N, C-alpha and C positions, 0 to 999 in steps of 0.2 A: 184487424187487417182489412184495408179498404181497397176499392178500385181494382179488383182482381179480374183479369180477362176471362171471358167465357171460353176461350180457346186454351186456357191453361191446363196442362196435363199433369203437372207435378209441382208441389210447393214444399220447401223445407224452411223451418224457422228455427234459428239457434238462439237460445236464451241462457244466460249465466244461471247456474244452479247453486242456490245458497247452501253452504256447508258449515258445520261447526268447526271451530279451531280455538286457539288460545284466547281469542278476543271476542268470540260470539258463540252463542248456543242457538241452534235452529231446531224448532220442533213443529209438528203438525203441518207439514207441507201438503198443500192441496192444489190440484190442477184440474180445471174444467175447460175443455176445448174440443172442437171437432177434429182433433189430430191424434195420430198414433204417437206415443211419447217413448223416447229412449234416453238413457243417461250414459254419456261417455266420459272418460277421464283422460286428461292430458298426461302422458307418461313422464314428461320432463318436470312439470311443476305441480302435478296433482290437482289441477283445476278441473272442475266438473261442468259439463255443458248439457243442457236439456235440448234434445233435437226433436222437433215436432214435424211430423210428416202428415200432410193432408189426407184424410180418408177419402176413398173413392166415391162414397155415396153422398158427398157434400155438393150442394148446388153452387156452382160458380157464378160470379157476377154479384154476389151478395156479400156485405161486410161479414167478416168472421171475428168472433170475440174469443180472446184467450184470457182466462182468469187464473191468476196465481195468488196464493195466500200462504203465509207461514207466520209463525211466532218467532221473534228474535230477541234475545237478551244479550246486550253488548257491554263490554268492559272498555274503559278508556285505555288507549295505548300507553304503555309505560315501560321503562327499563326492567321492571320487575318480572316481565314476561320472558326474560332471557331470550331475546330475539336471535342472538348470534348462534346459540347452540340449538335453537329450534329449527334452524334452516339447514338443509342439506345441500344448498346450491350456492354457497358463498363464492366459490371460484367463478361460477357462471355470472354472478352479479358484478364482476369486475370487467367483463368482456364487452366489446361493442355490440350493438344491434344494428340493423340495417339503417335506421334513421337516427341512431344514437351513437355517434362516434366518440372515441375517447383519446384520440391523438391529434397532432397538428394544431390547428387554430384553437381547438377546445382546450387542449392541455396547456397551451401558452396562456390563454385567458385565465384558466384556473390558477395557475402559478402567480399571475399578476394580482388577482383578486385576493389571494391568501398570503401574499408576501408579508412577512413579519409575524404570522400566526404560529403559535408554538405547538399546537396539538390538533388532532382531527376534529374535535368538537368545535374549536374556534374556527377552523377552516370551513367546516360545513355551515356554520352560522354566517360567516362572511359571504359565502356563495348565496345563501338564502337572502341575505340583506341586499346583495347586488341585484338579484332578480326582482325583488320587490321594488327597488328604486329605479331600475332601468326598463322594465317591461310594463306594458299597458294591457290590461285585461280587455280583450276585444273579440267579437265574433263577426266583424265586418267583412272579412275576406276569406271565403272558403278555400282558396288556394294556399292560404297560410295558416289560418286559425283552425285548430282541431285536428291537425295532421300528426303532431308529435314528432316533427322533424327538428332536431336540435339546431342545425345550421341555419335553417329557414327562420326559426324563431329568433336566433341571434342576429340575423340580417335585418329583419323587419321590426324587432323589439316589441312584439305584440303576440297575443294568442289567448287561449283559454287554459283551463287546468292541465289538459293533456300536454300542451306546449311548454308551460312553465316547468312541469315535472320532468319532461324528457330532457330539457336543457340542464336542469339541476342534476339529474342522474349522470348525464355525460360529464359534467364538470367534476363531481365528486369521485366518480369512477376513475377519471384520468389521474387523480391523486392517490389512487390505491385504496379508496374506501368503497366496499361493496354497497350497492344500492339497487333497489328494484322498484318497479312500477306496480301499483295496485289500483284496482277499480272496483266500485261497488255502489250499492244503493244507499241513499241517505235515509235514516230512520225518521219518520214523521215526528213533529213536535208534540203531538198528543201522546199522553203516557201509555195508552192501551192499544190504540189502533189509528189508522189513517192511510191516506193515499201516498204512494211513492211518486214523487214529482220529477224524478230524473236521477241520473247517475252522477257520481263525482269520482275523481281519481286523486291519488296522492303518491308521494314517494317515501320509501323507507330507506334510511341510510344506517349502516351498521358501524357503530363507534366501538372499537375494541376496548374492553375494560369498563364500559359504561352500562 
């Protein structure tokens, strides 16, 4: 954490807290930082967040370093994990979000893309192929790229992972397929340890009977 003002009286840092689930096991979590740390849980989805509050005896104006480490063992996503029954929020994953609509222009486009497809898996694949063909991966416009606004992405036909997946979720939800947005850290290529170079996000769509 750099360029802190000497007049700063309070600072909170929010960090995603890694947890174990069907697809990963987290062990040996360690935190070293000049912050008081608390963990809170989101009541709707069960996500955990690490809240760091700056200690009063820290000298302001100097860079502050936060060190997080943990051991992660991951499994590849597959249908064998029984995604549908493991989620308690399937009805929620059919609804619109503030920037992820499911009606109007979105629903009309989804019906056009999937015309002639006979099942949900074929429809989801058709929407995926449409996005790959029509969108351009780009970070060049901060007013469009990285916001996760489905209609904005559809208008400008570009964005990063956040934008691709928001539009994908809008389209599949509009056809009655539950889908959700996930975000996390990419595991380093080295087999035992390495630096986390940034986050990535993806979409999960629930295909009944698969």
